[in-house]
C-alpha positions in Angstrom: 124.7 241.0 -234.8 125.2 239.4 -232.4 128.5 239.0 -230.4 130.5 235.7 -230.3 131.2 233.5 -226.6 135.4 234.1 -228.0 134.5 238.5 -228.0 131.9 238.5 -225.2 134.8 236.1 -223.5 137.8 239.1 -224.8 135.2 242.6 -223.5 133.9 240.6 -220.6 137.8 241.6 -218.8 137.8 238.7 -216.3 141.3 236.7 -215.1 139.2 233.7 -215.5 140.1 231.1 -218.5 138.1 230.9 -221.1 136.7 227.3 -220.2 136.0 229.1 -216.6 134.4 231.6 -217.6 132.3 229.4 -220.1 130.9 226.5 -217.7 129.8 230.4 -215.4 128.0 232.1 -218.3 125.7 229.0 -219.0 125.4 228.2 -215.1 124.0 232.2 -215.0 121.9 230.7 -218.4 120.2 227.0 -216.6 119.4 229.7 -213.8 117.2 231.8 -215.9 116.1 229.0 -218.0 114.8 227.7 -214.5 116.6 224.6 -214.9 117.6 223.8 -210.9 121.2 224.3 -210.3 123.2 222.3 -208.9 123.3 222.7 -204.4 126.9 223.9 -203.9 125.9 224.6 -200.9 126.3 220.9 -198.7 130.3 220.8 -200.3 133.1 220.9 -197.8 135.5 222.3 -200.4 132.9 225.2 -201.0 132.1 226.1 -196.6 135.8 226.0 -196.4 136.1 228.8 -199.4 132.7 230.6 -198.8 134.7 231.3 -194.9 137.8 232.4 -196.7 135.6 234.6 -198.8 133.5 236.3 -195.9 137.3 236.3 -193.3 139.3 237.9 -196.0 136.5 240.3 -196.6 136.1 240.9 -193.4 132.9 240.0 -192.5 132.7 239.7 -188.6 129.9 237.3 -187.4 130.6 237.6 -183.6 128.9 240.4 -182.4 130.4 244.0 -180.7 128.5 245.7 -178.2 131.0 248.4 -179.0 129.0 250.3 -182.1 126.0 251.2 -182.8 125.9 251.9 -186.8 129.0 250.8 -186.8 129.7 254.1 -184.6 131.8 254.4 -181.3 129.1 253.6 -179.0 131.2 256.4 -176.7 130.8 259.2 -180.0 127.3 258.4 -180.1 125.8 259.3 -176.1 128.5 262.1 -176.4 127.0 263.4 -179.7 123.5 262.8 -179.3 124.0 264.1 -175.4 125.6 267.8 -177.8 122.2 267.5 -179.7 119.3 267.4 -177.2 121.9 270.3 -174.9 121.7 272.7 -178.0 118.2 271.8 -178.9 117.2 272.5 -174.9 118.8 275.9 -175.6 117.7 276.9 -178.2 113.8 275.6 -176.7 115.2 277.8 -173.5 116.1 281.1 -175.4 111.9 281.0 -177.0 110.7 280.1 -174.2 112.7 283.5 -172.3 111.6 285.4 -175.2 
């Protein structure tokens, strides 16, 4: 037996109103059916909200040359030097025997 929309809404734990939640669910189902969705990409309000969400999430659009994979580049350089020197030391000890 399939659950009613009201039961699904209550179980979803969403903060949306029922009307907003139902519209979102209908849009999801329409996308599965292959029906074309209205594009919000050109809407000015959508662009503003999207930019605000990215800013609140900490998304940075500018490129910083201070990090490598999110780690300070000086930490990466010092770590690399330590690893290479340890490998060279081990190779030297092994070669010396």
